[in-house]
C-alpha positions in Angstrom: 80.5 87.3 74.6 81.6 87.9 78.9 79.9 90.6 80.3 83.3 92.1 80.5 83.3 92.2 76.1 80.1 93.6 76.6 81.1 96.3 78.4 83.9 96.8 76.2 82.0 97.2 72.9 80.0 99.9 75.0 82.9 101.6 75.0 83.3 105.4 74.6 87.1 106.7 75.1 85.9 110.3 75.6 83.3 109.9 78.4 85.8 107.3 79.9 88.6 110.5 80.3 85.5 112.8 81.5 84.6 109.8 84.3 88.2 109.8 85.7 88.1 113.4 86.3 85.0 113.2 88.3 86.2 109.8 90.3 89.6 110.7 92.0 91.2 108.4 93.5 90.6 105.6 90.7 93.3 105.1 88.4 92.5 106.4 84.9 93.0 102.8 83.1 90.7 101.5 85.2 87.8 103.4 83.2 86.7 101.6 80.3 83.8 104.6 79.5 80.3 103.0 79.5 77.8 105.5 79.7 75.2 104.8 82.5 71.9 104.5 80.5 73.7 101.8 78.6 75.1 100.5 82.2 71.2 100.4 83.3 70.0 98.9 80.1 72.6 96.1 80.3 71.7 95.5 83.8 68.3 95.1 82.5 69.1 92.3 80.3 71.4 90.7 82.5 69.2 90.5 85.7 67.8 86.9 87.0 70.5 85.3 84.3 73.3 82.6 85.2 75.5 85.0 83.2 74.6 88.2 86.3 75.2 85.2 88.7 78.2 84.3 87.6 79.7 88.0 87.3 78.1 89.2 90.7 80.7 86.4 92.1 83.6 87.6 90.3 84.5 90.0 93.3 86.9 92.2 93.0 86.6 93.8 89.5 89.7 95.0 87.9 87.6 98.1 86.0 85.4 101.1 87.7 82.8 100.0 85.3 82.2 96.5 86.3 81.8 97.7 90.0 78.8 100.5 88.3 77.4 97.2 86.4 77.6 95.2 89.6 76.1 98.2 91.5 73.0 98.3 89.4 72.7 94.3 89.4 72.9 94.2 93.0 70.2 97.3 93.1 67.8 95.0 91.2 67.6 92.4 92.9 64.3 91.4 94.5 64.4 89.1 97.2 65.4 90.8 100.4 67.8 87.8 101.6 69.4 87.4 98.4 70.2 91.2 98.4 71.4 91.6 101.7 73.9 89.1 101.2 75.3 90.4 98.2 74.9 94.0 99.4 77.2 92.8 102.5 79.8 91.0 99.8 79.8 94.1 97.4 80.7 97.0 99.9 84.4 96.5 100.8 85.0 96.3 97.3 83.5 100.1 96.9 86.1 102.1 96.4 84.4 105.4 95.4 81.5 108.0 95.7 79.7 107.0 92.3 79.6 103.0 92.7 78.2 103.8 96.6 75.8 106.1 95.4 74.2 104.1 92.1 73.7 100.9 95.1 70.3 101.6 96.3 68.7 98.1 96.6 65.3 98.9 97.3 64.8 95.1 98.6 66.4 95.8 101.5 63.7 98.2 102.5 61.1 95.4 102.4 62.2 94.9 106.3 62.5 98.9 107.4 63.5 97.8 111.2 66.3 95.1 109.8 67.3 98.2 107.2 67.6 100.4 110.1 69.7 98.2 112.1 72.0 97.5 108.8 71.9 101.7 108.5 73.1 102.2 112.4 76.0 99.4 111.7 76.9 101.2 108.2 76.9 104.6 109.2 79.0 103.8 112.1 82.2 102.1 110.2 85.4 103.6 109.7 85.2 102.6 106.0 84.3 105.7 103.6 82.2 104.2 101.2 80.3 101.5 104.1 79.5 104.7 105.9 78.7 107.2 103.2 76.1 104.0 101.9 74.6 103.7 105.1 73.5 107.3 105.5 72.7 107.3 101.8 70.0 104.8 102.7 68.8 106.6 105.7 68.3 109.8 103.5 66.5 107.6 100.6 64.2 105.4 102.7 63.7 107.1 106.0 62.8 111.2 105.5 59.2 110.6 104.0 56.6 108.5 106.0 58.9 106.0 108.1 60.5 109.5 109.3 61.5 109.8 113.4 63.3 112.9 114.7 65.4 110.7 116.7 67.0 109.4 113.1 68.9 112.4 112.7 71.5 111.4 115.2 72.6 108.6 113.4 74.4 111.0 110.7 75.1 113.6 113.5 77.3 111.5 115.6 79.4 110.3 112.3 82.6 111.8 112.8 84.9 111.9 109.9 87.8 114.1 107.9 86.6 112.4 105.0 85.4 114.6 102.3 82.6 111.7 101.0 81.8 111.1 104.4 81.4 114.9 105.6 79.6 115.3 101.6 76.8 112.7 102.4 76.2 114.3 106.1 75.6 117.5 104.4 73.7 116.1 101.5 71.3 114.3 104.1 70.7 117.8 106.4 70.1 119.4 103.0 67.5 117.1 102.1 66.3 116.9 105.9 65.5 120.4 105.7 63.8 120.2 102.8 61.3 117.5 104.1 61.2 117.9 107.8 62.1 121.5 108.5 61.1 121.4 111.9 63.1 118.5 113.2 66.4 119.2 111.5 66.4 122.8 111.5 67.7 122.5 115.7 70.7 120.6 114.3 72.0 123.7 112.4 70.9 126.1 115.0 72.5 123.9 117.9 75.8 124.0 115.7 75.4 120.1 116.1 77.4 119.9 113.1 81.3 120.5 112.3 81.8 124.1 110.9 82.5 122.7 107.1 79.5 120.0 106.9 77.4 122.5 108.6 78.2 125.5 105.9 78.0 122.8 103.2 74.3 121.8 104.7 73.3 125.6 104.1 74.8 125.9 101.1 73.4 122.6 99.7 69.7 123.8 100.8 69.7 127.3 100.2 70.2 125.6 96.0 67.0 123.2 96.7 63.9 124.4 94.8 62.2 122.8 97.5 63.0 125.1 100.3 61.1 128.7 100.5 63.1 132.0 99.9 61.8 132.5 103.8 63.8 129.5 104.7 66.7 129.9 102.8 67.8 133.3 104.5 66.9 132.2 107.7 70.1 129.2 107.3 72.3 132.3 105.7 72.1 134.0 108.8 73.2 130.8 110.7 76.5 130.4 108.8 79.5 130.1 110.6 
């Protein structure tokens, strides 16, 4: 069977309808309806095979589920050189938040300085999901042992009216407040983010189990 035939063999019509409601901007007929655990299982089965290589070369895809599988296959690549090539090839075709957030290749983090250069470029992109991807990669790989306070300037400098970009900036700063409170708090106290993103950051932080009650109370007093 082709990859597409394998996806259709896993089809769940009710799930396709559910996914379509969660992913505005993607045509309902683009959803096959394959559940994420099944997609992950298929990605593992295909990894490293000639079939996978052929599938990765088939851009653009017709179906949302094909893009999800593509993102999972790229995420699973182990060699950094191949991974960055395939990531750059795929990013122009990412057209929704779910596929964007599925794309999380750890192989790129093998060279942190190079990844950071790429992140700066992605985050500055006017393309919604390229920008979102860049901020997401910064959140995944640079808020722990490789954290440096000046990195917070990357998402703080993003100016966008796009909902899915602003949501990622809010998610980033909510995570930063949970992990790097002292460095992130001045961005909230100083009103460095636009009003919507500022308030969304506070809301998301207050939902986190990782932030103590006292800090949440302080943040609630900083709503704009």
